[in-house]
Every structure is written in C-alpha cells, then in structure tokens.
C-alpha positions in Angstrom: -116.7 38.5 -2.1 -117.0 36.6 2.0 -115.2 37.9 4.7 -115.5 36.2 8.5 -116.2 39.1 11.4 -116.4 38.7 14.9 -118.8 41.3 16.8 -120.3 41.6 20.1 -124.2 42.4 20.5 -124.4 46.3 22.4 -127.8 45.7 23.2 -129.0 47.5 19.7 -126.6 46.6 17.3 -123.9 44.0 15.9 -120.7 45.9 16.6 -117.2 44.6 14.6 -114.7 44.0 16.7 -112.1 44.7 14.2 -111.9 47.2 11.1 -114.1 46.4 7.7 -112.9 46.8 5.3 -116.5 47.5 3.1 -117.4 51.0 1.5 -119.5 53.1 3.6 -123.3 52.1 2.6 -122.5 49.1 1.6 -125.7 46.6 2.2 -124.4 42.6 3.2 -126.3 39.4 4.5 -124.9 38.4 8.0 -125.2 34.7 9.5 -125.0 35.1 13.2 -123.8 32.0 15.2 -122.5 31.9 18.2 -119.1 32.5 19.3 -117.2 28.9 21.1 -116.0 30.9 23.9 -120.3 32.5 24.1 -121.2 29.1 25.3 -121.5 28.7 29.0 -119.3 26.0 30.6 -121.0 22.6 31.7 -123.6 23.1 28.9 -124.4 19.8 26.8 -123.3 22.3 24.3 -119.8 22.7 25.9 -119.6 19.3 26.7 -120.4 18.2 23.2 -117.9 21.0 21.7 -115.0 20.1 24.1 -115.4 16.0 23.1 -115.2 17.0 19.5 -112.1 19.2 19.7 -108.6 18.7 19.4 -106.2 17.1 20.7 -108.8 13.8 21.3 -108.3 11.5 24.0 -106.6 8.2 23.5 -107.7 5.1 24.2 -104.2 5.0 27.1 -105.2 7.7 28.5 -109.1 6.8 29.5 -107.7 3.1 30.6 -105.3 5.1 32.9 -107.9 7.8 33.9 -110.0 4.5 35.4 -107.0 3.0 36.8 -106.8 5.9 38.6 -110.3 6.2 39.5 -110.9 2.5 40.5 -107.2 2.9 42.6 -108.6 5.9 44.9 -112.0 3.7 45.6 -112.2 3.6 49.5 -114.4 0.8 51.1 -117.8 2.0 52.5 -118.0 2.7 56.3 -119.2 0.5 58.1 -122.7 1.1 59.7 -123.9 3.6 57.0 -127.0 2.8 55.4 -127.0 4.5 52.2 -130.0 3.2 51.4 -132.5 4.7 54.6 -133.8 8.4 53.9 -131.7 10.7 56.5 -134.7 12.6 57.5 
C-alpha cells in the first residue's frame, strides 16, 4: 500500500494535515520533500518551478510582451551620465 500524506513539522514531529488510515503502532517509511507552496518566492527553485508548470507561455505571448517593453522605453535624459560615479 502506498499513501501520500501532506504533513507539517511542529518543531518536534511531523503532523498529518488529514486523517491517516493506519493501525496504531504501524511502522512506515517516509520520504520528505518540500511542498510546492513551501518554496520562497523569487528563489531559483520558485522561478524554475513556475517555468516548468502549466500554463506555458506561447511564442505569441512572448512577442507581445517584447513589443510592449520596446514601446514603453523612454529615450535617455540629456545631461545624465550613467557611466559617471554619483559620489
């Protein structure tokens, strides 16, 4: 029998988040992996997870985004030197 359980760690033990249908005292083997929602936003793991999950972005969506970015670019302001240190 294989059962997948979602649990949380209370600082001491793993606590099932739903009822578990096992006899009291039953010995089981578990494999621990973080739940998808446990990944911190903005981390490489979160970005990779988002990129690999549905829905995938179409080529048309990418082209539209690139057009929107290009259309909203502003020309540089005269007299601003970004290469000079601003100390």
